[in-house]
N, C-alpha and C positions, 0 to 999 in steps of 0.2 A: 467478847467476840471482836476479832480484828476486822478490818475493812474488807479483806478478801473473803473471809468466811461469811460476813454479812451479805456481800454481793451474791455469793453462791446460793445462800439460803433464799434470797429474794428471787433469783432466777428459777430455783426449784419450785418455789411456791407458785410463781406465775405459770410454770409449765403444768402443774397440777390443775390450776384453775382453768387453763386453756383446754386441757384434756377433758375435764368435766363438761365444759361448755360446748365442745365440738363433737363429742362422742354420743352415740345413741344411748338413751337410758332404757334399759331392759326391765320390764315390769311383769310380775307374776300376779295372778288373780286367785285368791283363796276364797272359794264359795261362789258357785256359778248358778245360783237360783235366779232371782229377779233383779235385785239391786246391783249385784256385782257386775254382771254383763252390761248393765245400763251405764254405770260409772266408767268401767273399762272401755266401753264403746266410745264415750265422749272423749276420753283420754286419747284413744288411738286415732280418732278422727280430727282432733283439734290441737294436738301437741306433737312435738317431734319424738316423743317416747313411743316405744313399741311393746305391745303385749306379747311376750314370748313363751309364757307358761300358764297353765291353769291347773288348779287342784280342787277335787271334789270327790265324794264317795260315789257319785253317779256318773258313769261315762256317757250316758245318754244326755244328761244336762250339760256336760262339758262340750259335747259335740254341737249341741244347739247354741251354746254360748260362743263357741268359736265363730259360728256363722253370724251371730248378732254383732260381735265385736269387729269382725273382719280380720280375724287372726287364725286363718286356716293352717298355718304352719306351726302354731304353738305346740309346745310339748305338753303332755298330759300326765298328771300325777294323782294318785289316790292317797298318798302319804305326804302331808304338808311339810314334815321335817325334810323329806327328800327334796322338795322344791326349794326350801330355804337353804339347802346345801348346794344348790346349783348357782349359776353365774348371774342370777337376777340382781339388779341394783335396788329395786323397790318392790313393795308388795301392797296390794289392795286387799284388805281384810273385810269380807262381806259375808261372814258366817253367822249362824244363829247367835243371838245376844249372849246366851249362857256360856258360849265358848270364847267370847272376846278376850277376856283376861288371859286365858291360857295361850291363845294364838298371838296376842300382843307381846307377851313376855318372850315367847320363842323367837319372834321376829326381831325384837330388840337385841337378844343375845346373839342372833345371827348377823347383826350389823346391817340390817336392811332399812332403807327409808320406808316409812309406813304411812299409808292412807287408810285409816280405819273407820268403818261406818259407825254411826251412833247407834245406841248409847254405849257408854263404856262397859257397863255390866248390869246384871239384874239386881244386885244387892250392894250393901255398904262395903262388905268385905272385898268384893270384886273391884269396886272403885278404889279402895285403899291399895289394893294390889297393883292396879294400873298406875297409880300415882308413885308408888315406891319404885316400880320398874322404870317409869319415865324419868325419875330423878337420877337413876343409875345409868341411863342411856348415854352413849357417846354423843358429845355435843355437836358432832358433825352430822348427825342424823336429822333428817327432816321428818317430823312426826305431825301429821295433820288429821284431825277428826273431821268426819263428813258433815259438818254443819256448814253447808254451802252458802247460806245466807251471809256468813262472815266475810265472804269474798265477792259477793255480788255488787255490781257497780252502784245500783241505786240504794242498797242497804248501807253501803259505805257513805254515800252522799247524805242519806238520812241521818246517820250517826254524826257526821260532820256538822249538819244543821243543828242538831241537838246540842253538841258540844260548843258550838259558836254562840249559843244563847238565842237562837232564832225563834224559839217558842217560849223562852223564859224557863224558869225552874219547872221540872216535871213534877206534877202533882199526883198522877195516876198512870199506870201502865195496864193495858188490857189486851190479852192475846186470845184469839179464837182459832181453833183447828176443827172445823166442822166439815164432815164429808160423809159420803155414802159408802157402805161396805158391801152393798148388794145383798143377795140372798144368804142368810146365815145357815151354816151346816147344822144338822141335828146333833144332839149330845153324843159324845164319844168317850170311851174309857180313857183314863190317863195313860199316856205313853210310858212304856217300861224300858224298852231297849234303847240303845244309843241312836240307832237308825230311826226308831219311832219318834224319839225326842226331836231329832233334826227335821223330820218330816212335818211335825205338828207344833213346833216351838211357838209359833205366833199366837196360839190359842190359850196358852197357859202362863199365869203370872210368874211362876218360878223359872220359866224358860225364856220369857220375853221381857219381863219386868212390868207387864200390864200396859194398857193403852197409854197412860200418861208418860211412861218411861220409854216405850218403844216408838211411839208416834208423836205425841204432843211435845216431846222434848225439843223439837225444832223451835217451837214458840217460846218455850221456857228459856232456851239459850239466848234468844233475842231479848227477852225481858232482862236477864242478867247483864247482857252486853250493854243495852241502852241505859239501864238504871245504874250501871257501873259498880255492881256489887252482887253478892249472893244474899238470899234472904236469911233473916234470923229466926223465922218461924212460919208455920203454915196451918191453915185450917180448911177443911173441905168436905165434900160429900160426892158420892157417885155410886154407880151400880150397873146392873145389867137388866135391860128392858126386853130386848129381843132374845129369842132362843139362841144360845151360844154353844159352840162345839166344846169349848173349854171353860175356864173360869175367869177370863179377862173381862174387865168392865167395857161397856159400850158408851158410857157417858160419865163425865166428871166435871166438877167445878171446884177450883182451889183458889183461895186468897192467900197470897204470900205477903208477909210483912218484911219490908226492906229497911236498911238503916235510915234513920231520919223520919220514920213514920210513913214513908211512901209505900203504897200498896201496889202489888202486881197481881192482876187477876187472870186466871186461865179458865177458858171454857172449851172443853174438847168432847167430841162425840162422833160416832159412826152411824148415828140414827137418822141422818138426813135422807130424804127421798132419792131414788136412783138418779145419778147424774149431777147431783147438787154438790157444790164445794165452796166453802168460804173460809179462807185461811189468810189471816193478816194480824198485824199488831198495831195498836194505837197508843200514842203517848200524848197525854193531855198536859199542856204546859200553861203557864200563867197568861201567855199572850197568843198562843197558837197551838196547833196540833200537827203531829207527824204521823202518817199511817204508812206502814211498810208492808210489802207483799212480794212474793216471787214474781208477780206480774206488773206491779206499778209502785210508784212512790207518790203520796199525796201530802202537800204542805198547805194546811189551812191557816191563813193569816188574818182572816176576818170575813164577815158576811160579803159575799160576792167577790172575794179576793182569795183565790187558791190556785195552786198549780198541780197538775197531775202529769207525771211522766211514765211512759211505758217501758218496761224492761227490754233492753235491746237484744237479749239472747237468753237461752236457758242458763240458769244460774249455776248448774253443775259444771258447765263449761268453764266458768270463772274459777271455780274451786280447783278443778284438776289442772287447769292452765297454771295457776299460781303454784300448785304443788310441784309440777315439773320445772317451772322456772326457778324455783328456789333450789332445787337439786342441781340444775345445770349451772347456776351462777354461784353455787356454794354459799348460799345465804339461808341456812336452815332455820326453822322455827320448831318449837316443841310445844304443841297445844294440848298435850295429854292431860295435864292437871286441870286446865280450863274445861276440857271436855268432861272430865270426871266430876268436876264441881257442878256442871249443868245436869249431869246424870243424877248426882246426889240431890240436887234441887227437885228433880222429878220424883225421886224416891221419897223425899221429905213430904211431898204432896200425897203420895200413895200411903205413907204411914199415917198421915193426918186423917185420910179417908177411912183407913182400917180401924184406927183408934176412936174415930168420931169425936175428936177433941183437938185442941191446938197442940202441935208438936214443935219443939225447938230444934234448931240446927245442932246444938250441942247434944241434945238427947239422942238424935238420930246417929250422930257420929260415935257415940258411946255404945250403940246397940250392937256393934260388931268389932 
């Protein structure tokens, strides 16, 4: 490359970066139930990006979502492929879990930046599909999983404290995701049609992944993150105490064995009384303790010596802000494999509960 050619290439690259940084990022929302409009609303209100399109099978849900997001002029689609063919730059995937792998692959092939809600899939095969597709994705694409704790200011501070040796070597991780689900629905027949599955997906293991995969995965992702690895095996127990509409568990306890003999314990349930919620992660070190939460960070240094900081804002704002910033500044990240591994960790716990014995990571991966 001669000097003149090199100079021209540099100018062209700078122009592309400038265009990305200064132009509006147009975002489409796929799935306008509860979580999708919530995430898209924070994105629309707290970043320069604009929600310009929505896709769902229900026009009524889309109309409601437009009001929630503040995107009254957004185009509406009932066919997600049509939305992917439009001029959107990025897509938020917030569809039922059993559809994630299909929708993720389509978005990658369409060349869109992706913010996809957790978990990756309901099963091992779906997670492997996500990882294969992610590996084939254009390296210019920004692919973010909705593990918002990964981007939260105080979680990042907590991780820095752990990495700096502030509590010594971690001896045990313990995560709890305890909440109330309110009144349980009466038993209902298994959904048969696609629309029935979409309407009732949260109640069934094969559509949602079960409580541990669909919900407790946030805590599991933090365990993997702070312990710096994925587990080698798991053993656990769980079941359903309250009357349920489907077959998903309402409580579980799983002990994960991580490299080096460190254990990560998960306690998850929806059996708490109405209005009660206790969601946090504790890491017990040789000299101190770090407790993380979406609401606070606690650093215990010794008796009478601890600090507690309150979270400055909703942590989903941190997540979508980082997503948009990376697109605008052309600094993409691809977190799909990491997100799939956290999902597989949750599936490992589910398999251990189903089998009522210890299940290894290798055994799980060979199951599909």
